[in-house]
C-alpha positions as CSV (number, residue, x, y, z in Angstrom):
1,M,222.1,217.8,-82.4
2,S,220.0,214.9,-81.8
3,Q,221.6,211.9,-81.2
4,P,221.1,208.9,-83.9
5,L,218.8,206.0,-83.2
6,R,220.2,203.1,-81.4
7,R,218.6,199.5,-82.2
8,S,219.6,197.3,-79.6
9,P,220.0,193.4,-80.4
10,R,216.7,192.7,-78.9
11,W,215.0,194.9,-80.6
12,L,216.5,193.6,-84.0
13,I,215.1,190.3,-82.7
14,A,211.7,191.2,-82.1
15,S,211.4,193.0,-85.6
16,V,212.8,190.0,-87.5
17,L,210.0,188.1,-85.3
18,L,207.6,190.4,-86.5
19,V,208.3,190.3,-89.4
20,F,207.8,186.6,-90.0
21,A,204.2,186.9,-88.0
22,L,203.2,189.5,-90.4
23,A,204.2,187.9,-93.1
24,L,202.0,184.6,-92.6
25,A,199.5,186.7,-91.2
26,G,199.2,188.1,-94.5
27,S,199.4,185.2,-96.7
28,A,196.3,183.3,-95.4
29,Q,194.5,184.6,-98.8
30,A,197.3,183.9,-101.4
31,P,195.8,184.0,-104.8
32,A,196.8,181.1,-106.8
33,G,199.9,181.0,-108.5
34,T,201.6,179.6,-111.7
35,S,205.0,177.5,-112.0
36,V,207.5,177.3,-114.3
37,L,209.3,174.8,-112.4
38,P,210.1,171.5,-114.2
39,P,207.9,168.6,-112.9
40,G,209.4,166.4,-109.9
41,T,211.9,169.7,-108.6
42,L,211.0,171.4,-105.9
43,G,208.8,174.3,-106.4
44,P,207.3,177.3,-104.1
45,T,204.1,176.9,-102.5
46,D,201.1,179.6,-102.4
47,M,201.7,180.9,-99.0
48,Q,205.7,181.4,-99.8
49,R,205.2,183.5,-102.9
50,A,202.3,185.7,-100.9
51,T,205.5,185.7,-97.9
52,A,208.4,186.7,-100.2
53,R,205.7,189.7,-101.1
54,K,205.1,190.4,-97.7
55,V,208.6,189.8,-96.2
56,G,210.2,191.9,-99.3
57,R,207.5,195.0,-98.5
58,I,207.7,195.2,-94.8
59,L,211.6,195.2,-94.6
60,E,211.9,197.9,-97.1
61,E,209.4,199.8,-96.2
62,A,210.4,199.0,-91.6
63,H,213.9,198.3,-92.0
64,Y,216.3,201.2,-90.4
65,S,218.6,201.2,-93.6
66,R,215.6,201.9,-95.5
67,A,217.7,199.4,-98.2
68,S,215.5,199.5,-101.5
69,L,215.3,196.3,-103.6
70,D,217.3,197.3,-106.4
71,E,219.6,196.0,-109.0
72,R,222.5,196.4,-106.8
73,M,220.7,194.4,-103.7
74,S,219.3,192.2,-105.8
75,E,222.9,191.0,-106.7
76,V,223.9,191.0,-102.8
77,V,220.6,188.6,-102.5
78,Y,221.5,186.9,-105.2
79,H,225.3,186.4,-104.4
80,R,224.1,185.2,-100.7
81,F,221.8,182.2,-101.5
82,L,224.8,180.9,-103.6
83,E,226.9,181.2,-100.7
84,F,224.0,179.7,-98.8
85,L,223.6,176.2,-101.0
86,D,227.7,176.4,-102.0
87,G,229.4,178.5,-100.1
88,Q,232.8,176.2,-100.5
89,R,232.0,176.3,-104.4
90,S,232.6,172.5,-104.3
91,Y,229.5,171.9,-106.5
92,F,228.6,174.4,-109.3
93,V,230.6,174.9,-112.1
94,A,231.6,177.9,-113.5
95,S,228.8,177.2,-116.3
96,D,226.5,177.3,-114.0
97,I,227.5,180.1,-112.6
98,E,227.3,181.9,-115.7
99,E,223.7,180.6,-116.4
100,F,222.5,181.9,-113.1
101,N,223.8,185.5,-113.2
102,A,221.0,185.8,-115.5
103,Y,219.1,186.3,-112.5
104,G,221.0,188.1,-110.6
105,K,219.8,191.5,-110.5
106,Q,216.5,189.8,-110.7
107,F,216.1,188.7,-107.5
108,G,214.6,191.9,-106.0
109,D,211.3,191.7,-108.4
110,M,211.4,188.0,-107.8
111,I,210.9,188.9,-104.1
112,R,208.7,191.8,-104.7
113,T,206.1,190.0,-107.0
114,G,206.3,186.5,-105.4
115,S,207.4,185.0,-108.6
116,I,210.6,183.0,-107.2
117,D,210.6,180.3,-108.9
118,P,214.6,181.0,-110.3
119,A,215.4,180.4,-107.2
120,Y,214.0,176.6,-107.0
121,L,215.6,176.3,-110.2
122,I,219.1,177.1,-109.1
123,F,218.5,174.6,-105.9
124,A,217.5,172.0,-108.3
125,R,221.0,172.3,-110.2
126,F,222.4,172.3,-106.9
127,Q,220.8,169.1,-106.5
128,Q,221.7,167.7,-108.8
129,R,225.7,168.4,-108.7
130,N,225.1,167.2,-105.1
131,R,224.6,163.9,-106.7
132,E,226.7,163.8,-109.0
133,R,229.5,164.6,-106.3
134,L,228.6,162.3,-103.8
135,Q,228.4,159.3,-106.4
136,H,231.7,160.4,-108.3
137,A,233.0,160.6,-104.1
138,L,231.5,156.6,-103.1
139,A,233.0,155.5,-106.4
140,L,236.5,156.8,-105.6
141,L,236.4,154.9,-102.6
142,K,236.8,151.5,-104.4
143,T,240.5,152.6,-104.9
144,E,242.7,153.3,-101.9
145,P,244.5,156.9,-102.7
146,D,248.2,157.2,-103.4
147,F,249.4,158.6,-100.1
148,T,253.3,158.8,-101.3
149,V,252.3,161.7,-103.9
150,N,253.1,165.5,-102.5
151,E,250.0,167.3,-103.3
152,S,247.9,170.0,-101.3
153,F,244.2,170.8,-100.5
154,E,242.6,173.6,-100.4
155,F,240.3,173.8,-97.1
156,D,238.7,176.8,-97.4
157,R,237.2,177.9,-101.2
158,T,235.1,180.7,-99.9
159,H,236.9,183.0,-102.4
160,A,238.1,180.4,-104.7
161,P,237.1,180.8,-108.4
162,W,234.1,178.1,-109.4
163,P,235.5,175.2,-110.9
164,A,235.9,175.4,-114.5
165,D,234.4,171.9,-115.5
166,A,234.0,168.7,-114.5
167,A,236.9,167.7,-115.1
168,T,238.4,170.1,-112.2
169,M,235.5,169.6,-110.3
170,D,237.0,165.9,-110.3
171,E,239.9,166.4,-109.3
172,L,238.8,168.9,-106.6
173,W,236.7,166.1,-105.1
174,R,239.5,163.5,-105.7
175,K,241.9,165.5,-103.5
176,R,238.8,165.8,-101.4
177,V,238.2,162.4,-100.4
178,K,241.8,161.8,-100.2
179,N,242.1,164.4,-97.5
180,D,238.9,162.4,-95.7
181,A,240.5,159.4,-95.7
182,L,244.4,160.7,-94.7
183,S,242.2,162.4,-91.6
184,L,241.2,159.2,-90.3
185,M,243.9,157.2,-90.7
186,L,246.2,159.8,-89.2
187,A,243.9,158.6,-86.5
188,G,244.2,154.9,-86.4
189,K,241.9,153.5,-89.2
190,Q,243.3,151.1,-91.7
191,W,242.1,152.2,-95.1
192,P,239.6,149.4,-95.1
193,D,237.7,150.7,-92.3
194,A,238.4,154.5,-93.5
195,A,236.8,153.7,-96.6
196,E,233.8,152.1,-95.1
197,V,233.4,155.1,-92.6
198,L,233.6,157.6,-95.3
199,R,231.2,155.3,-97.7
200,K,228.5,155.8,-94.8
201,R,229.3,159.6,-94.5
202,Y,228.8,160.5,-98.3
203,E,225.5,158.5,-98.2
204,R,223.7,160.2,-95.2
205,V,225.0,163.3,-97.4
206,L,223.2,162.3,-100.3
207,K,220.3,161.2,-98.8
208,R,220.0,164.7,-97.0
209,V,219.9,166.2,-100.0
210,D,216.5,164.7,-101.3
211,Q,215.1,165.3,-97.9
212,V,215.4,169.1,-98.6
213,T,211.8,170.6,-98.3
214,S,210.2,173.4,-100.2
215,E,210.3,175.3,-97.0
216,D,213.9,175.1,-96.7
217,V,214.6,176.0,-100.0
218,F,212.7,178.9,-98.7
219,E,214.2,179.6,-95.9
220,G,217.5,179.7,-97.0
221,L,216.4,182.7,-99.8
222,M,214.6,184.9,-97.3
223,N,217.3,184.5,-95.0
224,S,219.9,185.4,-97.7
225,Y,217.2,188.4,-98.8
226,A,217.1,189.6,-94.6
227,R,220.5,189.5,-94.1
228,A,221.8,191.8,-97.3
229,F,219.7,194.7,-95.2
230,D,221.8,193.4,-91.8
231,P,223.8,190.5,-90.5
232,H,221.3,190.6,-87.3
233,S,218.2,190.2,-89.3
234,S,217.0,186.8,-90.1
235,Y,214.0,185.1,-91.7
236,F,212.5,182.4,-89.0
237,S,210.3,179.7,-90.8
238,P,207.9,177.9,-88.4
239,R,210.1,175.1,-87.8
240,S,213.0,177.6,-87.2
241,S,210.7,179.8,-84.6
242,E,209.7,176.9,-82.7
243,E,213.4,176.0,-82.3
244,Y,214.0,179.6,-81.6
245,R,211.3,179.5,-78.8
246,I,212.5,176.4,-77.3
247,Q,216.5,178.0,-76.8
248,M,215.0,181.2,-75.7
249,S,212.8,179.6,-73.0
250,L,215.5,176.7,-72.3
251,N,212.3,174.5,-72.0
252,Y,213.0,171.4,-73.6
253,E,210.4,168.9,-74.1
254,G,210.8,165.1,-74.9
255,I,212.8,162.6,-74.0
256,G,215.4,165.5,-72.3
257,A,218.7,164.3,-74.4
258,S,220.3,165.8,-77.0
259,L,220.7,163.0,-80.2
260,Q,222.8,163.0,-82.9
261,I,223.0,160.6,-85.9
262,V,226.5,158.7,-86.0
263,D,227.3,156.0,-88.8
264,D,223.6,156.0,-89.4
265,Y,221.9,155.7,-86.2
266,V,220.5,158.2,-83.5
267,T,223.0,158.1,-80.8
268,I,222.9,160.2,-77.0
269,M,225.0,162.7,-77.3
270,N,224.5,164.3,-73.9
271,V,221.7,163.5,-70.9
272,L,220.2,166.7,-70.0
273,E,220.1,166.8,-65.9
274,G,216.8,166.1,-64.5
275,G,215.2,165.6,-67.8
276,P,213.3,162.3,-68.4
277,A,215.9,160.3,-69.5
278,A,218.4,161.1,-66.2
279,M,215.7,160.3,-64.2
280,A,214.5,156.8,-65.5
281,G,218.6,156.1,-65.5
282,T,218.0,153.7,-69.0
283,L,220.1,156.1,-71.3
284,T,223.9,156.8,-70.8
285,T,226.0,158.8,-73.2
286,N,227.0,157.3,-77.0
287,D,223.8,154.6,-76.4
288,R,222.5,154.3,-79.8
289,I,218.5,154.0,-81.0
290,T,218.1,151.3,-82.7
291,G,213.5,151.3,-82.0
292,V,211.3,152.9,-80.3
293,G,208.5,150.8,-78.8
294,Q,205.1,151.8,-78.4
295,G,204.0,153.0,-74.9
296,H,201.1,151.3,-72.9
């Protein structure tokens, strides 16, 4: 009896990269699409619509599982997309999910035809709920929580029910803000300082949700689709593909330091040995970059 074909992780990575490359190659001559999205919301580009069609066809035809974009697979993709947006079930309420469920069995046809607007409609609702929650959290910081009340906060809500309504969501976020504050106060901060740290944190998250691009939403959708076939398949956007190339080659260009946003400042987290920053000797860990001068 012949042995079943075994595919190594290296083969899987190569196949994912090939899918991405072929998708872009086939999207250059995409026909103009029409959108039913409300004005002012993010929507897919014609290239992304064509890429969805190409990736959908390639994975259906070439993936070793030979899975089909039927209704069952559509619902898997749909639920993975919800997990991508709100995996901790802290933004959408039950009525949102009930409304979205009408699209659940259509995700296969959406990808197959490139008519992926419903995914962007779902994301637009996520943006709305995200703003509502963070504005509510900021308002809660005006009053110190009552730490004498004996109550609990559920950290992992992966399998929790979706909050029933706005009042239930308000209570969830009241406990979340209280827990965030308590963690800081146990580390030695007083309430005014903890509230200020949380204010900056929530405002950063609020700012980031408005910085999401159409490509970010598309990558989340296509990753939800690819991982419905198997957990090792991924879709790489041009930006993610470049980041992956850098990681694999270990060829970092730039100042030679890892950076992170801390309290709204770009902060040096680590100086890479042998890089330009280390050789110059002017940057150290925890330095803040407050401006960039023009070179001469």
